[in-house]
C-alpha positions in Angstrom: 5.1 20.1 -2.8 3.0 19.5 0.3 0.2 17.2 -0.8 -2.6 19.8 -0.7 -5.8 18.5 -2.2 -6.8 20.5 -5.3 -9.8 18.4 -6.5 -11.6 15.0 -6.5 -11.8 12.7 -9.5 -12.8 9.1 -10.3 -9.9 6.7 -10.0 -10.2 5.6 -13.6 -9.8 9.3 -14.7 -6.7 9.7 -12.4 -5.1 6.6 -13.8 -5.9 7.5 -17.4 -4.3 11.0 -17.1 -1.7 10.0 -14.5 -2.7 12.8 -12.1 -0.6 13.4 -9.1 -2.4 11.9 -6.0 -2.0 10.9 -2.4 -1.6 7.3 -1.3 -0.3 5.2 1.6 2.4 2.5 1.3 2.7 -0.2 4.0 5.9 -2.1 4.5 5.1 -5.4 6.4 7.7 -7.2 8.5 7.5 -9.9 11.2 9.3 -10.0 14.5 12.2 -11.9 12.9 12.8 -9.0 10.6 11.5 -10.8 7.5 9.7 -8.8 4.8 6.3 -9.9 3.4 6.7 -10.0 -0.4 3.6 -10.5 -2.6 2.6 -10.7 -6.3 -0.2 -8.6 -7.7 -3.1 -10.3 -9.5 -3.2 -10.3 -13.3 -6.4 -8.4 -13.1 -4.9 -5.3 -11.5 -5.3 -2.1 -13.7 -1.8 -0.9 -12.9 1.3 -3.2 -12.9 -0.4 -6.6 -13.1 1.6 -9.7 -12.2 4.4 -7.7 -10.7 6.0 -8.3 -7.3 5.9 -5.7 -4.4 7.1 -5.4 -0.8 4.5 -2.6 -0.1 0.8 -2.8 0.1 -1.6 0.1 0.3 -3.7 2.3 -1.9 -5.2 5.7 -2.5 -6.5 8.0 0.2 -10.2 8.4 -0.1 -12.0 11.8 -0.1 -12.3 13.2 3.4 -9.9 10.5 4.8 -6.6 11.2 6.6 -3.5 9.2 5.7 -3.5 7.5 9.1 -7.1 6.3 8.4 -6.1 5.1 5.0 -3.0 3.2 6.4 -5.1 1.4 9.0 -7.6 0.5 6.3 -5.3 -0.7 3.5 -4.0 -3.9 5.2 -8.8 -5.4 5.4 -10.6 -7.2 2.6 -14.1 -6.2 2.0 -14.5 -7.2 -1.6 -16.5 -4.1 -2.4 -16.1 -2.6 -5.8 -17.5 0.9 -5.7 -16.9 3.9 -8.1 -13.9 5.6 -6.6 -12.7 9.2 -6.6 -9.2 10.5 -6.4 -7.7 13.9 -6.3 -4.5 15.2 -7.8 -1.8 15.9 -5.3 -4.0 14.2 -2.7 -5.9 11.6 -4.6 -8.9 10.3 -3.0 -10.6 7.2 -4.1 -14.2 6.9 -3.0 -17.4 7.2 -5.0 -20.3 8.4 -2.8 -19.0 8.5 0.8 -22.4 7.7 2.2 -22.4 4.3 0.3 -19.1 3.1 1.7 -19.1 0.6 4.4 -17.1 1.2 7.6 -14.8 -1.6 6.8 -13.9 -0.1 3.4 -13.3 3.3 5.0 -11.4 1.9 7.9 -7.0 -0.7 4.2 -3.1 -3.1 5.9 -6.4 -4.9 6.1 -7.8 -4.8 2.6 -5.0 -6.6 0.8 -3.6 -8.8 3.5 -6.3 -9.1 6.1 -4.0 -7.5 8.7 -5.8 -6.4 11.9 -3.8 -3.5 13.3 -4.1 -4.0 17.1 -1.5 -4.5 19.8 -1.7 -8.3 20.0 -1.5 -8.8 16.2 0.4 -6.0 14.6 1.8 -2.5 15.3 1.9 0.3 12.7 4.4 3.1 12.7 4.8 6.1 10.2 8.2 6.1 8.4 8.4 8.9 5.8 6.7 10.6 2.9 7.9 9.9 -0.6 7.2 11.4 -4.0 7.2 9.0 -7.0 6.9 10.4 -10.5 6.5 7.4 -12.8 5.2 7.3 -16.4 2.1 5.5 -15.3 1.8 6.6 -11.7 2.6 9.9 -10.1 2.0 9.7 -6.3 2.7 11.4 -3.0 3.0 8.4 -0.7 2.9 8.4 3.1 4.9 5.3 4.1 4.3 3.1 7.2 5.7 0.0 8.7 3.7 -2.8 10.2 5.4 -5.3 12.4 3.3 -8.5 12.7 3.2 -10.3 16.0 1.1 -13.1 14.4 2.5 -13.5 10.9 0.4 -16.5 10.1 -2.8 -14.3 10.1 -2.1 -12.8 6.7 -4.8 -13.6 4.1 -5.3 -12.9 0.4 -9.1 -12.7 0.3 -9.8 -9.9 -2.1 -8.2 -11.3 -5.3 -5.7 -8.4 -5.5 -2.8 -10.7 -4.3 -2.1 -14.1 -5.8 1.0 -15.1 -3.9 2.9 -14.0 -0.8 5.9 -15.1 1.3 8.0 -14.0 4.2 11.5 -13.3 3.1 14.8 -12.2 4.6 16.1 -8.9 3.6 19.1 -10.5 1.9 16.8 -12.9 -0.1 14.6 -10.0 -1.0 17.6 -8.1 -2.4 18.4 -11.1 -4.6 14.8 -11.4 -5.7 14.8 -7.8 -6.8 17.7 -8.5 -9.2 15.9 -11.5 -10.7 12.2 -10.5 -10.8 10.0 -7.6 -11.9 8.8 -5.3 -9.1 6.3 -2.5 -9.1 8.3 0.6 -9.8 6.8 2.7 -7.1 7.2 0.0 -4.5 10.8 -0.5 -5.5 11.4 3.2 -5.2 10.0 3.2 -1.7 12.1 0.2 -0.8 15.2 2.0 -1.9 14.2 5.0 0.2 13.5 2.7 3.2 17.0 1.2 2.9 18.6 4.6 2.3 17.0 5.9 5.5 18.1 2.7 7.4 14.6 2.2 8.8 14.4 -1.5 7.9 13.7 -3.5 11.1 16.3 -6.1 11.9 15.9 -8.5 14.8 18.6 -7.8 17.4 
């Protein structure tokens, strides 16, 4: 499987039929090696109220995964019809109607500005997740925040968030309910030993 785009569909259709699609997942840490853990809003269409250590979203039609990664960490509060494509899902309605902010997301959910003095973004790996409610081909990135106090929850998708040590996160995973896809990516991150630890 190589993530080749085979079509473009509305996001609701992709979710209803659980079509295989492309997405980005962004793992956020600070310079102390802590992980940003958040809780999804109860209004989310998939996995409401669950915890996650990844933020991100679908790759829009005509967008590269790098563009999607830089976009999925800015809040624009736009709710447009969105299209996605199986094996490379893409979530935009009419491209000409999308604002530059929406097309440009570590910034949508957490308000992260990816620039040298605030945060650095690095590609990690690509992961296939085949869940009963979400089948996705995820390009995973890590963002290291130089200014961790700049994270915001402006778009209503996140209702709680906190910096947490890797050890405390492991304990929380045992006690709380995490998004299955995010948990799978976390296990792959640990397996590949790419979790950042302050020296």
